C-alpha positions as CSV (number, residue, x, y, z in Angstrom):
1,X,100.9,101.6,132.4
2,X,100.2,104.8,130.5
3,X,100.4,105.2,126.7
4,X,100.9,108.3,124.7
5,X,99.3,109.1,121.4
6,X,101.6,109.1,118.4
7,X,102.2,112.4,116.7
8,X,102.1,110.7,113.3
9,X,98.8,110.4,111.5
10,X,97.5,106.9,111.0
11,X,99.0,105.3,107.9
12,X,98.9,102.0,106.1
13,X,101.6,99.9,104.5
14,X,101.1,98.3,101.1
15,X,103.5,96.2,99.1
16,X,103.3,97.1,95.4
17,X,105.0,96.0,92.3
18,X,106.5,98.8,90.1
19,X,107.6,98.1,86.5
20,X,111.4,98.4,86.2
21,X,111.3,101.4,83.8
22,X,108.9,103.3,86.2
23,X,111.1,102.5,89.2
24,X,114.2,103.7,87.4
25,X,112.5,106.9,86.2
26,X,111.1,107.7,89.6
27,X,114.4,106.9,91.3
28,X,116.2,109.5,89.1
29,X,113.4,112.1,89.6
30,X,113.6,111.6,93.4
31,X,117.4,112.0,93.4
32,X,117.1,115.1,91.3
33,X,114.6,116.5,93.8
34,X,116.8,115.6,96.7
35,X,114.3,113.2,98.2
36,X,113.9,109.5,98.6
37,X,111.9,107.3,96.2
38,X,109.6,106.4,99.0
39,X,108.8,110.0,99.9
40,X,108.3,110.9,96.2
41,X,105.8,108.0,95.7
42,X,104.0,109.0,98.9
43,X,103.7,112.6,97.8
44,X,102.4,111.6,94.4
45,X,99.8,109.4,96.0
46,X,98.7,112.2,98.4
47,X,98.4,114.7,95.5
48,X,96.4,112.1,93.5
49,X,94.0,111.6,96.4
50,X,93.6,115.4,96.8
51,X,92.9,115.8,93.1
52,X,90.4,113.0,93.3
53,X,88.6,114.8,96.0
54,X,88.5,118.0,94.0
55,X,87.3,116.1,90.9
56,X,84.5,114.4,92.9
57,X,83.4,117.8,94.3
58,X,83.5,119.4,90.8
59,X,81.5,116.4,89.4
60,X,78.9,116.9,92.2
61,X,78.6,120.6,91.6
62,X,78.2,120.2,87.9
63,X,75.5,117.7,88.4
64,X,73.6,119.6,91.1
65,X,74.4,123.3,90.2
66,X,74.4,123.5,86.4
67,X,74.3,127.3,86.5
68,X,78.0,127.1,87.3
69,X,78.7,126.0,83.8
70,X,77.3,129.2,82.2
71,X,80.1,131.4,80.9
72,X,80.2,135.0,82.0
73,X,80.0,137.7,79.4
74,X,82.7,140.4,79.3
75,X,80.7,142.8,81.6
76,X,80.0,140.1,84.2
77,X,83.6,139.0,84.2
78,X,84.8,142.6,84.7
79,X,82.4,143.0,87.6
80,X,83.5,139.8,89.1
81,X,87.2,140.6,88.8
82,X,86.5,144.1,90.3
83,X,84.7,142.4,93.2
84,X,87.7,140.2,93.7
85,X,90.0,143.1,93.3
86,X,91.7,141.5,90.3
87,X,91.2,144.3,87.9
88,X,94.2,144.8,85.7
89,X,95.6,148.3,85.7
C-alpha cells in the first residue's frame, strides 16, 4: 500500500471560547471582507505569530547590537537614502 504526502502543511485544531461580542464583531468583519469567520481568525493568528517573530528578532538585535539604536544625522540619512536609491527628487 502506498501513501502520498498531503499538500497541506501540518496544522493543529484547538477548540476555543470567544466572547459573544467578539464573535459578533468578527463575524461582521469577515462578512464585509467576503471571507469566513474561520479564515479570518486563522489569518489573524498567522499575522500575530509573524509579528511575534519580528518582535523577538528586534528585541534580540537591540540587546546584542545597540549601535542600531543610534539615530542618523541628516547627512548620514541622506547618504543612506542615496545608497538605497530613495532620494527624493
